[in-house]
N, C-alpha and C positions, 0 to 999 in steps of 0.2 A: 593479733587476737588472734585464739586458738578454737572458733567455735566448733574444730572438726575430729576437735584430737577428744579423743576416750583412753582415763587410765584402765589400767588393769585392776582387777578384784583384787589385787595384793597387796594396791595402790595404798598406803598407808601415810597419811600428813605427820611431820614433825610440831612443835608446837609453832613454832614461827612459820611455817610453809600454812596452819592452820591456821594462828590469827590475822597472816594473810589472807587468807580468803574470806576469812569473817568479816575483815571490813570491808571489801568488794560489795559483799554478802548484803551489809546494811545500806550501802548507796543505792540498793532497790528498791528501799524503803523513799528512800532519802529522794529519788526517781521520781518515784510514783503517788506517793502519797500526796504532793500538789492538784493533782487533776479530785481527790477525792474531797479534798480541801475546799481550793480554791472552785474546781467546773461542781462536783456536787451538792456541795455543803452551803458554800454561800453564793453565788450567781445565776446557777443553769437552771435552776427553781422557780425564782423570784421572772429573771428573765425570758425565760420560751413560756411561762403562764400570761406575763406581757405579749408576747408575740400571738399565743394563740387566742387572747378574748380579740387582738386588729383582726383576728382569721374571722372568729366567733357570729355566730346569725343574732338577731334580734333576743333569742332566751338564752345568752352564752353556752352556745354548742356549736361543737367543732364535728366536723363528721369524716375524721382518716374513715378510708374502706367504706364509707356510708352509713359508720356506724356514728350513735351518737354518742359524743363526748361529754362532760360542763368542763369548761378551759380549766378550771382550778383544778381539774381530777388527773389531767392531761400529764405533768409530769411525773404523777406516781406512778400509775398505770403506762411509761415507756419507762421508767425502773423495776420494775416489772416485766417489763417484755423482756430485756436485755437479760435479763436475768433468766430466765425461762433461752432464751435464747445460747445461755452461757452454758446450760446444762448442757445441754446437747453435746458440747466444743472438749467442753473441760472431761470427761470419764479416757475420750477418744485420748486424745496428747499424755494423761501423765498416762496413759499406754503406752502408747507409742517410745514414753519419751524411756521410762523403767525397760523394754521392751529392748531399745536399742543403744539408752546409755546415751544418748544425746541430746540434756535438753535442754543446753543454752543456746543450739539453732532455735529450738522450738519458742523459748522464752524471750529470743530475740526478734523473733517475727509476730508473734503475738502484741512485744512493748513497743514494737514502730507501727503494728495497725490500728492500736490505740490511740499515740502519740500524735496522727494524722489524724484520724476524725478528730482527733479534740483539738487542734491547730485549724481546719477549718468549718472549727464553731465562729468566726470570723468574717462567715461568710451568713451566719445566720443575723436577718433584717426581717425587717417590715413583717412582711404575716407569713413568715416559711416557716412555717412548723410543724413539716410533714420532711422537714428537710436538718430540723434541729433534733425533730425525734427521730430518724433513723441514725445520723452521728451521732447517738447518745445509745441508742442497743451498740452500733460498734464500739466506741469505746468503750462503756461498760466490760461489756461480753471478753474484750479485750483484755482486760483490765482482770477479770476473774481467771482467764486462760494462766494470763502469762502468774499469776500469784498462785495457782500449784504450783509451774514449775521453780519460781521461787522458795518457795515455803520447806521445798523438795530438797531444798540440801540441807536443812537445818540438821537435820542426826550424821549428816555426812562432813560435815566441818565443825560438831563440836562435838564436845564428849557428854552423857548425859547427867554427870552434874555440872555442866555447864550453860546447858541449853535454857532452863529459865531465865538467864542472865542474858546469854547473847541474842533471845526474841527480846527481850528488855529492849535491847539496848538498838534492837533494828527498828522498833515501834520510835524509840526515843530523837533519832536520826529521821524519821519520817514525820513527825511532830515538830521536829524543829522543821525542816524546811517546810513546812507548812506553815509557820508561822514567819518564818523569812519573809516569802514570798507575798504570805500575807500583808505584810507592813510595806510593801510596794505597791502589790493593786490599791490599798488603801490610801495613799501618795497620788496614786493615777485616777483611780475612782474622786477621788474628794475635791480633790484639781485639777481633774479637766475641763472645765472653761479656759485654767490660763496656758495648759496643753493646747490647746486650740479644739477641742474634740468635744462631741456631745455626749451626752453621759451612754446613750444605748453603745455609741465605740469606744468609750473607756470599757466600759462591762463588756464585748465582745474581743477588744484586746488583750484581757485579762483572761477568759477563754482559752485563745489560743496561745500567749506565753507558759499555760499549762500544760499544753502540747507541746512547746517545743523545749522547755523545762525536761519534762519525762524525757523526751530522746535523748537531751545528751547527756544528760546521767547517769543515761542508761548504759555506757560508754562504759565507766567505769565496773560491773560485774560482770561485763560482757571480757572483759581481761583480763579478772581477777578468777572468777568461778574455774574453776576443775569440773572436765566429763571422768564420768567414772562408770563403770557398771559393778552395780553389789549381789547382781545373781544372774544364773545363767541365761544366755538369750533365747527364746523359745524357736523353731527352726517355722521357715516359713515358708505357706502352704506353696507349689507352684501359679505363680500366676493371682494370686491375693493380695498381693502390695502392701505396703506400711498400710493403707488405714485399714480394710479389712483383716491383717491380720492384729491387730490395734484395737480393732472390734471385737475381736476373738479373746483375746485376750483379757480386756475387761469382763467377756461375760466369765472367764473363769476368776479373774480375780471376786467377783460378785462373790463365785460363789467361795472362794477363800475368804473370802469375810464374815463370812456363815459361820467357820471354824471359830471362831475369834467375836463371841456375843459382847463380850463384855465391853471392844474393842466399839462395836454398834451403839450398849447402851449407852457410852460419850457420846460418839454424834449425833445420837437421835438430842439429847437435852443440850446439846451443844448445836444442834440446827434450829431447835424452840426458841433457848436467850441470847441467839445471838441474829436471830429475824426479829427481834424490838431493838436489839443495839444497830444493825444496819439500818432498819425505819427512821429511828431516832434519828441519826445524822441525816441522813438522806432529807426529811422532811421538817427538820428544822425551821430553814428559815422562810417554808411558804410559812409556818406556822408564825413567824414572831412577824412578818410584814406583813398577812391579808388577815391573822385573827388579832394578834398584837396592835396592828398600824406601827410597826417599827418602821425606822427607814432603811436605806442600804448598809447609811455608815456604821449605825448602829450593830448590823450584821454581823456589817465586816470586824468593827471590836470586838465584839463576844466568840466569834468565831479563834478571833488570835488570842485571845486570852484560852478560848480552849485547848491551843496548840500549845500556850507557854506551859498549862500545866499541867496536859498534858505531857511533859515529855518528864517535869516530876514524880507522876503517876506512876509513869511506865516505870521508870527506875525507881521508887518509891514500893507499891507493888511486886515487883522483884524483892527485895528485901524481905517483902513480909514474907513471901512464899519462903524462904531460907527458911526461915523459923517456925512460920505455921505448917508448909505444905501449900502447896500449887493450890489444889482442889478447896481447901477451907478459904482460901486469900479470896478467889472466886465468888465462892458463894456470896462470901461478905459483898463483896464488888454488885452483884446481883439485887440487895436487901437494897442497895443505896438507889440504882439506877429505879425499882418501884417506887424510892422516895420521891424520884427525881418528875416522873410519872406525876404523881398525882399533885408536886407541889405547880407544875407545869399547868395542869389543867386549872388552877384557881388562882393565876399567876394576871394580874389585872394589864385590862390593855394600854397600851404609852404608859407605859415605864421601864427605861432601859435598864436603871439601875438591880432592879430584881430579874428581871433580865440576864443582868450579871452572873450576878449571884448563882441561878440556876447553871450560868453555862462556866462559871467554873466549879461544883458540879460535878457538871458530865467530862469537863477536862481529868479529874483526879481519880475517876475511875473507869475512865475509853478507852485508857492503852494500856491497864495491864491489864483490865478484865482481857482486851483481846492478844495479848503480847502471853498470856500464865496459860490461854486454852492453848494457844499454838504448841508450848511447849511441854505442855501436858501429854496431845496428842501426840508428840511427838517420839512419846515411849512407849507408846499402846500400837506403833508399828511394827510389822515384823521384817526383819531386814532383805533389804532384795527388792522391796515392793514401798519405796518412798513414794514414790510420784503417782502412784495410781493410789495407795491411800489415801494420799494426799491431796487429790482431784474427785475422792469421794468427801473430804473436810472442805475442800472450798469448793465444795458444792453446797456445801450446811453453809463456809462463810459468805460466799454471796449469789450462788447459786439455786440455792433455796429459799433464800432472802424473796422468792418473790413473792410471799402471801403476805409479811407486814404492811406493804408498799401497798397490795392490792387490794387488803382491810384497809388500810387510811384512806387512799380515794374510793374507798366505795360509801364507809361511813361520811364521805363530803359526800359526796354523790346524792343519798340517802337524805342527811340531817342536815346538808349545808351550813356545818358546825364544826370547824378543825377542829374544838374542844372537845370534841364528842371523838372524832376519830386520833387525839390525842391519846388521849386513855383508855381507846379499844387496847390498845398495844399493853396495858401490864398487863393481860393475862398470857404473854411469852413468859415473860419474866419469871411470873411465879408458876407457871409449869417447866420452867427449864430450872430452876431452883430446883423444885423438889424431883425432877428428873438426876441431874447429878447429885442429889445428898444420896441417891441410892444406889452407888456406881461405886464399886471396892476396887477403887486405883492403882494398889497395891495388888490383887489378882491378875488385874487387870495387864498391869506393868507384867507381870512375870507368863501369863496364858500367853502372849505376845515376843514370850524368850528373848529380852530383853534386864538387866541388868537392874536390880530398883534403888532407886538414891536414896538416900538418909530421910531427908526430905520429901514430900511429895505430894 
């Protein structure tokens, strides 16, 4: 690997080299998406909830740091806390990456910290809910930091007219790996007796294997991606160090972002609607198991269906964007998300067939709405500010998505109903739709100093 190599500003990859980097870039989605799918979406929510209930008092509360928390709300609160931690780390890492031009060593450090925390979930047994909460916070925050750096490569490895397709292929790679590993998880979980395992041991192996997968396939992008500096390096103040200069550069970046109010308008819209998307993804298994009474096998197969259809959805919405533009395609997907939540509220309990229909609808819009949002934002980033601006984007993608899980957890804490919790998320999609519709994206691309694609 050449993690310490920084290409000069004038480095311009030819088509063959650019395709090679793109293929390597896809593989980070292939590596880390297993965590999002197997850990966050399927196994950890119900399992951590059961661990918390084993430690709960007679009223069903656990008391981390002396704070009474309903056991059923712990997972949502932990996800929210992990994203608050990510807020503190992501802007600094993005600023340092742009200042030094060395995204790859930072990507490696954050990826392997997250993979190690995930693999350590094998030890989450009995009533160790505090251990589970800690590992979730570390793994989720590490993933968010790594995605800042991963996303910042997109405008460097793809020409403007390629980005919708390249971003969509990255998501498709991620959903493919998620589906593949879920099949293996389903075999292990469903047949745990024949393997001589308890149900809890099977779940812990599924959790830990996601960390091993994440770490193993991260080697591919680390070998193929190249560091380069596209902007001038800021002089380092005496005795300040990389962290201090990173925070200083971040302050300068925030000032710079005020010069691009249309980019900020898109980020605000994305912050709102993506908060809803991320919350649906992370809380779906809790809703299915606790409110609808579905067993773990049904949840696994439903999420597997999401993964398979998300590949087709990401690629299909990428094609729609070529005809109708990314903005209009995203707006259409947000309307579908609103209908999905409304249908989920009225979904009858213990009805796997209806749950599968809902999962299919989620799969068709999930990958495309995320992939096109990423590619659309890449057109709004001034040259040489990729990692810093994508740190703000990632704060919207993950780091500021603490509000949705917090609302979800509070709604359940106050009402004891997951149906009330799930329908509360409609507001995120409605407000996000309204804000995005008001953003003049062509003017925003022009204001950022970038070429305007034929369709956007």
